[in-house]
C-alpha beads as a LAMMPS data file, in Angstrom:
LAMMPS data file: protein, C-alpha beads

492 atoms
491 bonds

1 atom types
1 bond types

-500.0 500.0 xlo xhi
-500.0 500.0 ylo yhi
-500.0 500.0 zlo zhi

Masses

1 110.0

Atoms # bond

1 1 1 453.543 -13.922 273.891
2 1 1 451.067 -15.933 271.793
3 1 1 447.802 -14.294 270.738
4 1 1 444.565 -15.632 269.281
5 1 1 442.164 -13.365 267.394
6 1 1 438.456 -14.196 267.603
7 1 1 436.074 -12.636 265.099
8 1 1 432.647 -12.548 266.755
9 1 1 430.149 -11.568 264.092
10 1 1 426.764 -11.090 265.771
11 1 1 423.265 -10.041 264.793
12 1 1 423.634 -6.384 265.685
13 1 1 427.402 -5.823 265.716
14 1 1 430.758 -7.188 264.645
15 1 1 433.520 -7.594 267.190
16 1 1 437.142 -8.620 267.263
17 1 1 438.589 -9.859 270.537
18 1 1 442.248 -10.620 271.135
19 1 1 443.084 -13.306 273.710
20 1 1 446.355 -14.453 275.185
21 1 1 447.134 -18.166 275.605
22 1 1 445.570 -18.157 279.097
23 1 1 442.202 -17.014 277.738
24 1 1 442.544 -13.449 279.003
25 1 1 441.137 -10.609 276.918
26 1 1 443.907 -8.278 275.771
27 1 1 441.709 -5.855 273.846
28 1 1 438.543 -5.741 271.770
29 1 1 436.724 -3.585 269.261
30 1 1 433.081 -3.468 268.275
31 1 1 431.055 -1.842 265.511
32 1 1 427.299 -1.912 265.035
33 1 1 425.753 -2.189 261.593
34 1 1 422.363 -1.441 260.043
35 1 1 419.282 -3.551 260.641
36 1 1 416.815 -3.567 257.732
37 1 1 413.104 -4.325 258.194
38 1 1 411.588 -3.902 254.716
39 1 1 408.275 -5.630 255.536
40 1 1 406.552 -7.014 258.616
41 1 1 408.431 -10.132 259.712
42 1 1 411.337 -9.495 257.338
43 1 1 414.844 -8.880 258.719
44 1 1 417.838 -8.236 256.470
45 1 1 421.516 -7.265 256.668
46 1 1 423.877 -5.847 254.088
47 1 1 426.556 -8.552 253.831
48 1 1 429.105 -6.050 252.537
49 1 1 428.467 -3.864 255.577
50 1 1 428.928 -6.910 257.813
51 1 1 432.318 -7.562 256.227
52 1 1 433.423 -3.923 256.389
53 1 1 432.391 -3.652 260.042
54 1 1 434.279 -6.857 260.877
55 1 1 437.347 -5.705 258.964
56 1 1 437.281 -2.340 260.734
57 1 1 437.322 -4.013 264.153
58 1 1 440.321 -6.166 263.166
59 1 1 442.273 -3.077 262.138
60 1 1 441.225 -1.350 265.363
61 1 1 442.493 -4.250 267.503
62 1 1 445.820 -4.289 265.667
63 1 1 446.151 -0.528 266.055
64 1 1 445.277 -0.598 269.772
65 1 1 447.874 -3.268 270.503
66 1 1 450.451 -2.261 267.866
67 1 1 450.700 -5.935 266.958
68 1 1 451.677 -7.268 263.554
69 1 1 450.231 -10.248 261.701
70 1 1 453.153 -12.444 262.776
71 1 1 452.183 -11.892 266.435
72 1 1 448.829 -13.630 265.939
73 1 1 448.983 -17.426 266.010
74 1 1 445.534 -17.981 264.485
75 1 1 442.127 -16.536 263.743
76 1 1 438.838 -18.091 264.801
77 1 1 435.451 -17.123 263.360
78 1 1 432.200 -17.336 265.290
79 1 1 428.998 -16.002 263.850
80 1 1 425.286 -15.394 263.935
81 1 1 423.869 -18.642 262.587
82 1 1 421.262 -19.392 259.889
83 1 1 421.619 -15.913 258.359
84 1 1 421.859 -16.550 254.624
85 1 1 424.205 -14.917 252.125
86 1 1 424.306 -15.720 248.399
87 1 1 427.016 -14.111 246.288
88 1 1 428.680 -14.189 242.861
89 1 1 431.769 -16.386 242.927
90 1 1 433.676 -14.217 240.421
91 1 1 432.810 -10.723 241.629
92 1 1 432.322 -11.533 245.304
93 1 1 429.211 -9.374 245.388
94 1 1 426.019 -10.550 247.146
95 1 1 423.019 -10.859 244.845
96 1 1 420.719 -9.420 247.516
97 1 1 420.747 -8.516 251.184
98 1 1 421.413 -11.321 253.645
99 1 1 418.234 -12.846 255.075
100 1 1 418.655 -12.874 258.858
101 1 1 417.863 -15.817 261.134
102 1 1 414.994 -13.791 262.665
103 1 1 413.280 -13.388 259.286
104 1 1 409.838 -15.037 258.980
105 1 1 408.987 -14.470 255.292
106 1 1 408.857 -18.205 254.553
107 1 1 406.525 -19.079 257.454
108 1 1 403.559 -19.922 255.207
109 1 1 405.690 -22.163 253.026
110 1 1 406.953 -23.982 256.119
111 1 1 403.344 -24.475 257.222
112 1 1 402.497 -25.979 253.822
113 1 1 405.475 -28.349 253.964
114 1 1 404.511 -29.369 257.486
115 1 1 400.969 -30.154 256.363
116 1 1 402.406 -32.273 253.552
117 1 1 404.181 -34.374 256.173
118 1 1 407.778 -33.282 255.620
119 1 1 408.332 -32.168 259.218
120 1 1 409.143 -35.659 260.489
121 1 1 411.629 -36.392 257.703
122 1 1 413.418 -33.102 258.264
123 1 1 413.668 -33.635 262.012
124 1 1 414.931 -37.201 261.623
125 1 1 417.631 -36.174 259.161
126 1 1 418.707 -32.782 260.529
127 1 1 417.600 -32.737 264.172
128 1 1 415.743 -29.502 263.398
129 1 1 412.090 -28.562 263.390
130 1 1 410.641 -27.289 260.127
131 1 1 410.775 -23.533 260.617
132 1 1 411.727 -20.378 258.662
133 1 1 414.423 -19.789 261.311
134 1 1 416.787 -22.137 259.473
135 1 1 418.609 -21.415 256.223
136 1 1 417.032 -23.801 253.694
137 1 1 413.840 -21.886 252.945
138 1 1 415.782 -18.603 252.918
139 1 1 418.092 -19.921 250.195
140 1 1 415.117 -21.254 248.260
141 1 1 413.347 -17.883 248.563
142 1 1 416.369 -16.109 247.090
143 1 1 416.549 -18.534 244.172
144 1 1 412.842 -18.020 243.483
145 1 1 412.685 -14.239 243.790
146 1 1 416.018 -12.720 242.717
147 1 1 416.232 -12.350 238.902
148 1 1 418.492 -14.922 237.207
149 1 1 419.485 -16.459 240.555
150 1 1 418.235 -19.923 239.649
151 1 1 420.112 -20.045 236.350
152 1 1 423.323 -18.671 237.857
153 1 1 423.150 -21.148 240.738
154 1 1 422.670 -24.134 238.446
155 1 1 425.650 -22.955 236.374
156 1 1 427.826 -22.909 239.493
157 1 1 428.280 -19.144 239.394
158 1 1 426.811 -18.463 242.867
159 1 1 427.875 -19.441 246.380
160 1 1 425.702 -19.808 249.455
161 1 1 427.034 -19.508 252.952
162 1 1 426.149 -18.600 256.476
163 1 1 428.092 -15.611 257.809
164 1 1 431.155 -17.682 258.723
165 1 1 431.475 -18.755 255.076
166 1 1 431.109 -15.165 253.929
167 1 1 433.862 -13.942 256.279
168 1 1 436.221 -16.795 255.367
169 1 1 435.641 -16.012 251.686
170 1 1 436.498 -12.343 252.234
171 1 1 439.459 -13.006 254.525
172 1 1 440.947 -15.403 251.963
173 1 1 440.477 -12.910 249.125
174 1 1 437.778 -15.057 247.509
175 1 1 439.692 -18.358 247.736
176 1 1 437.767 -20.217 250.446
177 1 1 434.181 -21.460 250.323
178 1 1 433.989 -23.365 253.611
179 1 1 431.986 -23.850 256.770
180 1 1 432.065 -26.103 259.829
181 1 1 429.691 -28.776 261.075
182 1 1 427.980 -26.517 263.618
183 1 1 426.930 -23.991 260.996
184 1 1 426.088 -26.665 258.431
185 1 1 423.791 -28.285 260.977
186 1 1 421.709 -25.078 261.099
187 1 1 420.842 -24.987 257.414
188 1 1 418.168 -27.753 257.433
189 1 1 420.167 -29.302 254.566
190 1 1 422.861 -31.172 256.541
191 1 1 422.256 -34.740 257.636
192 1 1 423.684 -34.907 261.163
193 1 1 423.856 -38.714 261.038
194 1 1 425.650 -39.201 257.712
195 1 1 427.621 -35.928 258.142
196 1 1 426.828 -34.915 254.570
197 1 1 424.658 -32.501 252.607
198 1 1 421.433 -34.454 252.148
199 1 1 420.399 -35.050 248.524
200 1 1 416.745 -35.630 249.427
201 1 1 416.506 -32.302 251.259
202 1 1 418.317 -30.435 248.501
203 1 1 415.745 -31.839 246.099
204 1 1 412.857 -30.910 248.408
205 1 1 413.983 -27.280 248.609
206 1 1 415.202 -27.261 244.985
207 1 1 418.698 -26.066 245.928
208 1 1 421.607 -26.946 243.594
209 1 1 424.451 -28.777 245.334
210 1 1 427.036 -26.548 243.671
211 1 1 425.867 -23.618 245.823
212 1 1 427.104 -25.264 249.021
213 1 1 430.390 -24.817 250.906
214 1 1 432.853 -27.523 251.943
215 1 1 432.206 -28.715 255.502
216 1 1 434.967 -29.410 258.031
217 1 1 435.284 -29.992 261.799
218 1 1 435.149 -26.813 263.889
219 1 1 438.822 -27.230 264.752
220 1 1 440.501 -27.338 261.349
221 1 1 443.055 -25.581 259.177
222 1 1 440.604 -23.869 256.822
223 1 1 443.181 -21.680 255.079
224 1 1 445.000 -18.373 255.558
225 1 1 444.350 -14.668 255.343
226 1 1 447.042 -12.475 253.794
227 1 1 445.175 -9.194 254.298
228 1 1 447.283 -7.998 257.226
229 1 1 450.799 -8.636 255.996
230 1 1 452.133 -12.077 256.780
231 1 1 449.690 -15.000 256.530
232 1 1 447.528 -15.845 259.554
233 1 1 445.857 -19.275 259.664
234 1 1 442.084 -19.486 259.951
235 1 1 442.002 -22.419 262.362
236 1 1 438.587 -22.451 264.015
237 1 1 435.001 -21.848 262.914
238 1 1 431.849 -22.390 264.964
239 1 1 428.345 -21.004 265.165
240 1 1 428.067 -18.582 268.041
241 1 1 426.042 -20.766 270.401
242 1 1 428.119 -23.890 269.956
243 1 1 431.221 -21.738 270.356
244 1 1 429.848 -20.418 273.645
245 1 1 429.192 -23.997 274.812
246 1 1 432.843 -24.738 274.065
247 1 1 434.038 -21.526 275.703
248 1 1 432.079 -22.424 278.838
249 1 1 434.024 -25.723 278.940
250 1 1 430.780 -27.700 278.758
251 1 1 432.547 -30.762 277.396
252 1 1 430.743 -33.425 279.441
253 1 1 427.209 -34.714 278.848
254 1 1 424.671 -32.942 281.046
255 1 1 426.502 -29.602 281.177
256 1 1 424.390 -26.642 280.040
257 1 1 424.919 -22.993 279.158
258 1 1 422.703 -20.077 278.216
259 1 1 423.797 -17.082 276.169
260 1 1 421.901 -13.837 276.708
261 1 1 422.403 -12.059 273.409
262 1 1 420.020 -10.606 270.847
263 1 1 418.213 -13.893 271.337
264 1 1 418.711 -16.423 274.106
265 1 1 420.142 -19.815 273.337
266 1 1 420.380 -22.700 275.764
267 1 1 422.517 -25.710 274.871
268 1 1 422.890 -29.003 276.692
269 1 1 425.945 -31.083 275.817
270 1 1 425.024 -34.691 274.925
271 1 1 428.452 -35.818 273.655
272 1 1 428.391 -38.530 270.993
273 1 1 424.709 -39.265 271.644
274 1 1 422.353 -37.711 269.095
275 1 1 419.154 -37.229 271.116
276 1 1 415.870 -36.356 269.417
277 1 1 413.771 -34.062 271.582
278 1 1 410.197 -34.876 272.498
279 1 1 409.571 -31.446 274.003
280 1 1 410.051 -28.845 271.276
281 1 1 413.848 -28.636 271.305
282 1 1 416.222 -29.282 268.429
283 1 1 419.293 -31.474 268.052
284 1 1 422.357 -29.722 266.737
285 1 1 426.018 -30.407 266.104
286 1 1 428.319 -29.322 268.918
287 1 1 431.876 -28.186 268.215
288 1 1 433.928 -30.967 266.668
289 1 1 437.676 -31.071 267.350
290 1 1 438.405 -34.305 265.463
291 1 1 436.538 -36.747 263.229
292 1 1 434.111 -37.800 265.975
293 1 1 430.741 -35.951 265.832
294 1 1 429.473 -34.255 268.977
295 1 1 425.873 -33.214 269.636
296 1 1 423.777 -30.943 271.820
297 1 1 420.139 -30.253 272.577
298 1 1 419.229 -26.624 271.954
299 1 1 416.401 -24.287 272.722
300 1 1 416.210 -20.955 270.901
301 1 1 414.532 -17.759 272.085
302 1 1 414.244 -15.330 269.196
303 1 1 414.001 -12.134 271.250
304 1 1 416.155 -11.918 274.366
305 1 1 418.358 -8.868 274.800
306 1 1 416.709 -7.431 271.676
307 1 1 413.718 -6.532 273.854
308 1 1 415.940 -4.077 275.752
309 1 1 417.107 -2.651 272.426
310 1 1 413.452 -2.239 271.431
311 1 1 412.598 -0.385 274.633
312 1 1 415.541 1.912 273.975
313 1 1 415.092 2.551 270.249
314 1 1 411.331 2.255 269.661
315 1 1 409.748 3.302 272.962
316 1 1 412.640 5.547 274.037
317 1 1 412.226 4.540 277.682
318 1 1 415.894 5.293 278.297
319 1 1 418.889 6.332 276.170
320 1 1 421.028 3.215 276.762
321 1 1 420.630 -0.486 277.463
322 1 1 422.371 0.060 280.796
323 1 1 419.808 2.723 281.700
324 1 1 416.988 0.293 280.832
325 1 1 418.509 -2.180 283.275
326 1 1 418.747 0.472 285.966
327 1 1 415.120 1.459 285.344
328 1 1 414.056 -2.185 285.726
329 1 1 416.062 -2.500 288.952
330 1 1 414.340 0.544 290.443
331 1 1 411.211 -1.533 291.228
332 1 1 411.002 -4.803 293.175
333 1 1 408.824 -6.582 290.612
334 1 1 406.727 -5.937 287.519
335 1 1 403.557 -5.330 289.563
336 1 1 401.566 -7.771 287.472
337 1 1 402.842 -6.621 284.071
338 1 1 403.859 -9.461 281.732
339 1 1 405.796 -8.709 278.555
340 1 1 405.891 -11.430 275.872
341 1 1 408.352 -10.125 273.226
342 1 1 407.244 -12.333 270.332
343 1 1 408.288 -9.734 267.761
344 1 1 409.344 -12.399 265.249
345 1 1 407.197 -15.275 266.461
346 1 1 408.053 -17.708 269.236
347 1 1 410.902 -20.203 269.169
348 1 1 411.287 -23.225 271.436
349 1 1 409.305 -24.855 272.852
350 1 1 406.313 -23.298 270.994
351 1 1 407.621 -22.844 267.425
352 1 1 404.862 -20.463 266.436
353 1 1 406.099 -18.244 263.607
354 1 1 402.861 -16.243 263.570
355 1 1 402.645 -15.352 267.275
356 1 1 403.113 -11.660 268.011
357 1 1 404.251 -9.771 271.093
358 1 1 402.147 -8.098 273.753
359 1 1 402.371 -6.337 277.099
360 1 1 399.684 -7.678 279.432
361 1 1 398.464 -6.802 282.907
362 1 1 398.729 -3.027 282.592
363 1 1 396.854 -0.820 285.060
364 1 1 396.830 2.848 286.055
365 1 1 399.720 2.301 288.423
366 1 1 401.938 0.691 285.789
367 1 1 405.070 2.691 285.023
368 1 1 407.921 2.628 282.556
369 1 1 409.953 0.894 285.266
370 1 1 407.392 -1.921 285.519
371 1 1 407.461 -2.425 281.758
372 1 1 411.267 -2.493 281.804
373 1 1 411.200 -4.973 284.682
374 1 1 408.705 -7.184 282.814
375 1 1 410.984 -7.108 279.769
376 1 1 413.986 -8.276 281.802
377 1 1 411.877 -10.976 283.465
378 1 1 410.676 -12.149 280.033
379 1 1 414.254 -13.042 279.151
380 1 1 414.456 -15.277 282.241
381 1 1 411.000 -16.801 281.734
382 1 1 411.805 -17.849 278.178
383 1 1 415.109 -19.379 279.263
384 1 1 413.432 -21.245 282.123
385 1 1 411.011 -22.877 279.700
386 1 1 413.952 -24.138 277.672
387 1 1 415.744 -25.617 280.700
388 1 1 412.638 -27.393 281.937
389 1 1 412.087 -28.871 278.463
390 1 1 415.708 -30.020 278.374
391 1 1 415.412 -31.674 281.734
392 1 1 412.451 -33.683 280.423
393 1 1 414.532 -34.834 277.435
394 1 1 417.750 -35.545 279.324
395 1 1 418.340 -38.616 281.519
396 1 1 421.109 -36.659 283.299
397 1 1 420.006 -34.036 285.883
398 1 1 420.998 -30.456 285.044
399 1 1 422.615 -29.254 288.269
400 1 1 423.780 -25.794 287.208
401 1 1 423.516 -23.298 284.365
402 1 1 426.576 -21.458 283.071
403 1 1 425.712 -18.111 281.522
404 1 1 427.316 -15.592 279.199
405 1 1 426.493 -12.854 276.719
406 1 1 425.909 -9.150 277.165
407 1 1 422.911 -9.361 279.497
408 1 1 424.761 -11.816 281.774
409 1 1 426.262 -8.749 283.449
410 1 1 422.788 -7.948 284.851
411 1 1 422.743 -9.311 288.413
412 1 1 418.980 -8.871 288.799
413 1 1 418.344 -10.948 285.672
414 1 1 420.594 -13.779 286.832
415 1 1 419.090 -13.807 290.320
416 1 1 415.585 -14.008 288.857
417 1 1 416.813 -16.785 286.552
418 1 1 418.119 -18.809 289.509
419 1 1 414.859 -18.220 291.384
420 1 1 412.832 -19.632 288.494
421 1 1 415.091 -22.624 287.833
422 1 1 415.879 -23.668 291.380
423 1 1 419.522 -24.388 290.485
424 1 1 422.705 -22.281 290.661
425 1 1 423.294 -19.858 287.804
426 1 1 427.018 -19.291 287.334
427 1 1 428.684 -16.372 285.599
428 1 1 432.318 -16.938 284.570
429 1 1 435.086 -14.382 284.930
430 1 1 435.124 -14.013 281.155
431 1 1 431.574 -13.690 279.841
432 1 1 432.786 -13.313 276.247
433 1 1 432.656 -17.080 275.961
434 1 1 431.352 -17.056 272.388
435 1 1 434.612 -15.480 271.225
436 1 1 436.648 -17.477 273.738
437 1 1 435.281 -20.774 272.435
438 1 1 436.440 -20.199 268.881
439 1 1 439.778 -18.883 270.176
440 1 1 440.189 -22.198 271.994
441 1 1 439.337 -24.085 268.790
442 1 1 441.924 -22.106 266.821
443 1 1 444.448 -22.660 269.619
444 1 1 443.840 -26.397 269.620
445 1 1 444.364 -26.592 265.870
446 1 1 447.643 -24.655 266.034
447 1 1 449.029 -26.547 269.039
448 1 1 448.718 -23.794 271.627
449 1 1 446.488 -26.161 273.612
450 1 1 447.090 -29.891 273.648
451 1 1 443.526 -30.981 274.472
452 1 1 440.099 -29.545 275.431
453 1 1 440.870 -30.426 279.059
454 1 1 443.598 -27.802 279.010
455 1 1 440.988 -25.224 277.975
456 1 1 438.603 -26.434 280.693
457 1 1 441.288 -25.824 283.320
458 1 1 441.326 -22.129 282.329
459 1 1 437.588 -21.637 283.030
460 1 1 436.932 -19.645 286.221
461 1 1 433.758 -18.763 288.094
462 1 1 433.109 -15.094 288.799
463 1 1 429.777 -15.216 290.673
464 1 1 427.193 -17.818 291.626
465 1 1 423.493 -16.934 291.974
466 1 1 421.477 -19.246 294.216
467 1 1 417.652 -19.584 294.327
468 1 1 416.025 -17.357 296.950
469 1 1 412.316 -18.117 296.557
470 1 1 410.273 -21.245 297.182
471 1 1 409.580 -23.696 294.378
472 1 1 405.869 -23.017 294.846
473 1 1 406.325 -19.307 294.237
474 1 1 408.563 -20.015 291.246
475 1 1 405.961 -22.381 289.784
476 1 1 403.219 -19.775 290.236
477 1 1 405.258 -17.111 288.446
478 1 1 406.041 -19.447 285.578
479 1 1 402.386 -20.474 285.294
480 1 1 401.396 -16.808 285.058
481 1 1 403.917 -16.394 282.243
482 1 1 402.628 -19.463 280.385
483 1 1 399.053 -18.172 280.637
484 1 1 400.146 -14.910 279.016
485 1 1 401.948 -16.760 276.206
486 1 1 398.943 -18.974 275.558
487 1 1 396.820 -15.905 274.782
488 1 1 399.199 -14.914 271.968
489 1 1 399.605 -18.206 270.143
490 1 1 398.331 -18.081 266.566
491 1 1 396.599 -21.461 266.991
492 1 1 394.097 -19.901 269.425

Bonds

1 1 1 2
2 1 2 3
3 1 3 4
4 1 4 5
5 1 5 6
6 1 6 7
7 1 7 8
8 1 8 9
9 1 9 10
10 1 10 11
11 1 11 12
12 1 12 13
13 1 13 14
14 1 14 15
15 1 15 16
16 1 16 17
17 1 17 18
18 1 18 19
19 1 19 20
20 1 20 21
21 1 21 22
22 1 22 23
23 1 23 24
24 1 24 25
25 1 25 26
26 1 26 27
27 1 27 28
28 1 28 29
29 1 29 30
30 1 30 31
31 1 31 32
32 1 32 33
33 1 33 34
34 1 34 35
35 1 35 36
36 1 36 37
37 1 37 38
38 1 38 39
39 1 39 40
40 1 40 41
41 1 41 42
42 1 42 43
43 1 43 44
44 1 44 45
45 1 45 46
46 1 46 47
47 1 47 48
48 1 48 49
49 1 49 50
50 1 50 51
51 1 51 52
52 1 52 53
53 1 53 54
54 1 54 55
55 1 55 56
56 1 56 57
57 1 57 58
58 1 58 59
59 1 59 60
60 1 60 61
61 1 61 62
62 1 62 63
63 1 63 64
64 1 64 65
65 1 65 66
66 1 66 67
67 1 67 68
68 1 68 69
69 1 69 70
70 1 70 71
71 1 71 72
72 1 72 73
73 1 73 74
74 1 74 75
75 1 75 76
76 1 76 77
77 1 77 78
78 1 78 79
79 1 79 80
80 1 80 81
81 1 81 82
82 1 82 83
83 1 83 84
84 1 84 85
85 1 85 86
86 1 86 87
87 1 87 88
88 1 88 89
89 1 89 90
90 1 90 91
91 1 91 92
92 1 92 93
93 1 93 94
94 1 94 95
95 1 95 96
96 1 96 97
97 1 97 98
98 1 98 99
99 1 99 100
100 1 100 101
101 1 101 102
102 1 102 103
103 1 103 104
104 1 104 105
105 1 105 106
106 1 106 107
107 1 107 108
108 1 108 109
109 1 109 110
110 1 110 111
111 1 111 112
112 1 112 113
113 1 113 114
114 1 114 115
115 1 115 116
116 1 116 117
117 1 117 118
118 1 118 119
119 1 119 120
120 1 120 121
121 1 121 122
122 1 122 123
123 1 123 124
124 1 124 125
125 1 125 126
126 1 126 127
127 1 127 128
128 1 128 129
129 1 129 130
130 1 130 131
131 1 131 132
132 1 132 133
133 1 133 134
134 1 134 135
135 1 135 136
136 1 136 137
137 1 137 138
138 1 138 139
139 1 139 140
140 1 140 141
141 1 141 142
142 1 142 143
143 1 143 144
144 1 144 145
145 1 145 146
146 1 146 147
147 1 147 148
148 1 148 149
149 1 149 150
150 1 150 151
151 1 151 152
152 1 152 153
153 1 153 154
154 1 154 155
155 1 155 156
156 1 156 157
157 1 157 158
158 1 158 159
159 1 159 160
160 1 160 161
161 1 161 162
162 1 162 163
163 1 163 164
164 1 164 165
165 1 165 166
166 1 166 167
167 1 167 168
168 1 168 169
169 1 169 170
170 1 170 171
171 1 171 172
172 1 172 173
173 1 173 174
174 1 174 175
175 1 175 176
176 1 176 177
177 1 177 178
178 1 178 179
179 1 179 180
180 1 180 181
181 1 181 182
182 1 182 183
183 1 183 184
184 1 184 185
185 1 185 186
186 1 186 187
187 1 187 188
188 1 188 189
189 1 189 190
190 1 190 191
191 1 191 192
192 1 192 193
193 1 193 194
194 1 194 195
195 1 195 196
196 1 196 197
197 1 197 198
198 1 198 199
199 1 199 200
200 1 200 201
201 1 201 202
202 1 202 203
203 1 203 204
204 1 204 205
205 1 205 206
206 1 206 207
207 1 207 208
208 1 208 209
209 1 209 210
210 1 210 211
211 1 211 212
212 1 212 213
213 1 213 214
214 1 214 215
215 1 215 216
216 1 216 217
217 1 217 218
218 1 218 219
219 1 219 220
220 1 220 221
221 1 221 222
222 1 222 223
223 1 223 224
224 1 224 225
225 1 225 226
226 1 226 227
227 1 227 228
228 1 228 229
229 1 229 230
230 1 230 231
231 1 231 232
232 1 232 233
233 1 233 234
234 1 234 235
235 1 235 236
236 1 236 237
237 1 237 238
238 1 238 239
239 1 239 240
240 1 240 241
241 1 241 242
242 1 242 243
243 1 243 244
244 1 244 245
245 1 245 246
246 1 246 247
247 1 247 248
248 1 248 249
249 1 249 250
250 1 250 251
251 1 251 252
252 1 252 253
253 1 253 254
254 1 254 255
255 1 255 256
256 1 256 257
257 1 257 258
258 1 258 259
259 1 259 260
260 1 260 261
261 1 261 262
262 1 262 263
263 1 263 264
264 1 264 265
265 1 265 266
266 1 266 267
267 1 267 268
268 1 268 269
269 1 269 270
270 1 270 271
271 1 271 272
272 1 272 273
273 1 273 274
274 1 274 275
275 1 275 276
276 1 276 277
277 1 277 278
278 1 278 279
279 1 279 280
280 1 280 281
281 1 281 282
282 1 282 283
283 1 283 284
284 1 284 285
285 1 285 286
286 1 286 287
287 1 287 288
288 1 288 289
289 1 289 290
290 1 290 291
291 1 291 292
292 1 292 293
293 1 293 294
294 1 294 295
295 1 295 296
296 1 296 297
297 1 297 298
298 1 298 299
299 1 299 300
300 1 300 301
301 1 301 302
302 1 302 303
303 1 303 304
304 1 304 305
305 1 305 306
306 1 306 307
307 1 307 308
308 1 308 309
309 1 309 310
310 1 310 311
311 1 311 312
312 1 312 313
313 1 313 314
314 1 314 315
315 1 315 316
316 1 316 317
317 1 317 318
318 1 318 319
319 1 319 320
320 1 320 321
321 1 321 322
322 1 322 323
323 1 323 324
324 1 324 325
325 1 325 326
326 1 326 327
327 1 327 328
328 1 328 329
329 1 329 330
330 1 330 331
331 1 331 332
332 1 332 333
333 1 333 334
334 1 334 335
335 1 335 336
336 1 336 337
337 1 337 338
338 1 338 339
339 1 339 340
340 1 340 341
341 1 341 342
342 1 342 343
343 1 343 344
344 1 344 345
345 1 345 346
346 1 346 347
347 1 347 348
348 1 348 349
349 1 349 350
350 1 350 351
351 1 351 352
352 1 352 353
353 1 353 354
354 1 354 355
355 1 355 356
356 1 356 357
357 1 357 358
358 1 358 359
359 1 359 360
360 1 360 361
361 1 361 362
362 1 362 363
363 1 363 364
364 1 364 365
365 1 365 366
366 1 366 367
367 1 367 368
368 1 368 369
369 1 369 370
370 1 370 371
371 1 371 372
372 1 372 373
373 1 373 374
374 1 374 375
375 1 375 376
376 1 376 377
377 1 377 378
378 1 378 379
379 1 379 380
380 1 380 381
381 1 381 382
382 1 382 383
383 1 383 384
384 1 384 385
385 1 385 386
386 1 386 387
387 1 387 388
388 1 388 389
389 1 389 390
390 1 390 391
391 1 391 392
392 1 392 393
393 1 393 394
394 1 394 395
395 1 395 396
396 1 396 397
397 1 397 398
398 1 398 399
399 1 399 400
400 1 400 401
401 1 401 402
402 1 402 403
403 1 403 404
404 1 404 405
405 1 405 406
406 1 406 407
407 1 407 408
408 1 408 409
409 1 409 410
410 1 410 411
411 1 411 412
412 1 412 413
413 1 413 414
414 1 414 415
415 1 415 416
416 1 416 417
417 1 417 418
418 1 418 419
419 1 419 420
420 1 420 421
421 1 421 422
422 1 422 423
423 1 423 424
424 1 424 425
425 1 425 426
426 1 426 427
427 1 427 428
428 1 428 429
429 1 429 430
430 1 430 431
431 1 431 432
432 1 432 433
433 1 433 434
434 1 434 435
435 1 435 436
436 1 436 437
437 1 437 438
438 1 438 439
439 1 439 440
440 1 440 441
441 1 441 442
442 1 442 443
443 1 443 444
444 1 444 445
445 1 445 446
446 1 446 447
447 1 447 448
448 1 448 449
449 1 449 450
450 1 450 451
451 1 451 452
452 1 452 453
453 1 453 454
454 1 454 455
455 1 455 456
456 1 456 457
457 1 457 458
458 1 458 459
459 1 459 460
460 1 460 461
461 1 461 462
462 1 462 463
463 1 463 464
464 1 464 465
465 1 465 466
466 1 466 467
467 1 467 468
468 1 468 469
469 1 469 470
470 1 470 471
471 1 471 472
472 1 472 473
473 1 473 474
474 1 474 475
475 1 475 476
476 1 476 477
477 1 477 478
478 1 478 479
479 1 479 480
480 1 480 481
481 1 481 482
482 1 482 483
483 1 483 484
484 1 484 485
485 1 485 486
486 1 486 487
487 1 487 488
488 1 488 489
489 1 489 490
490 1 490 491
491 1 491 492
């Protein structure tokens, strides 16, 4: 039997998932790690804790299956994107905590750069909107604020990487400093047209080139890990959302997926066409299996499933995420309550780093169940706005939405999503498509699969949710949501 090991390093936990050659999950292990919020709008992780949690899940998978290193054909790495790690090349120690993709500490600087007219240049080169979400200003902040960081970086003594780079570095016992095109395209330093680190942008953000990793296609022999006995090739790397697009077998232009994770991320495959959005979306690199670049339109929601985590941990509405879902399902609707979870600003299509969350429409009859229901509905509302923006940008009609991620197991959420969109929402048999995508990439590189079409043939539908309300009612609900959002925008 041939096995593929996917390392799925997310925002709140690290997971290892073992797949067979048919894409079936054999076993998995998961470990949460600490979230640090030192100041309002700041979000940090301990990169060493990330690595230790990921390593622990690998050992757990091997123990559960009693497999040896020689039983695993390849490892694939998929990761939370944009999160920024800077470490000493010699010691392997980070010079500070990782700055997480949700972090907004550089929002004012981004505003200043936008006012100076750099937004257009950045979008034309990178496909991205000028926002603290992406890695460039995080790296620059570290170089400005951590003692001696600038000098060490210019001397070539430091390395920058997104979390995939950090894991590859650790797995290879400090030999590899690499990334793939999908992660590079999220840094706001990678020119998606020339497929190179952009000298003009490096100069703008004052980031030394020697900090940066080597960039390869997502399907590539990056190196080996020897940590588990015999060497195992690291044969696939992709940012989590592009990996999910690949795992959902969205290989043809016009196919779309949404991942319901800590945030929500909707991607529309555009193939070899690099489309620049006119409706608040970004252009990003899709998984690349050869030397031919692939692209996607993407909309990012910063707080998706994290709103359920917030209800559990901060408001203590229920002890588990599952119990929050059950509480939300205990009422037919939110009874007029609208929850806009802009805890770290608003992503697409608003891109307002200074917006803040609110619960609106409360009355004496409002209950914890109504608030929970409004939170679940907020996930669907935010996703719907992304799909409608994509449809405006795309000449190809979006006829269905494939979904995955933890919250995709919530039937009520997916039904509400279909009601809002007016198209089928389809949940696959394996909703761990983020991990599955990078397993496919590793399998393609090592010859387990001959072509992406072979992976597509393995994709199976588990349940299809069809719209059950009129388009008029759906439009009214969405308009009510937009009115609530408009009251929270910082430009008001």
